[in-house]
C-alpha positions, 0 to 999 in steps of 0.5 A, spaced: 972 677 220 966 672 219 965 676 213 972 675 210 971 667 211 967 665 205 971 670 200 976 669 195 983 670 198 984 676 193 978 679 197 981 680 204 988 680 202 987 687 199 983 691 204 982 697 200 979 693 194 975 688 198 969 686 194 965 681 198 959 683 194 
């Protein structure tokens, strides 16, 4: 997912807590 490439590992590690904002 391109939107998860520039987010912290902790963000895409928890799909239920994905906080890209």
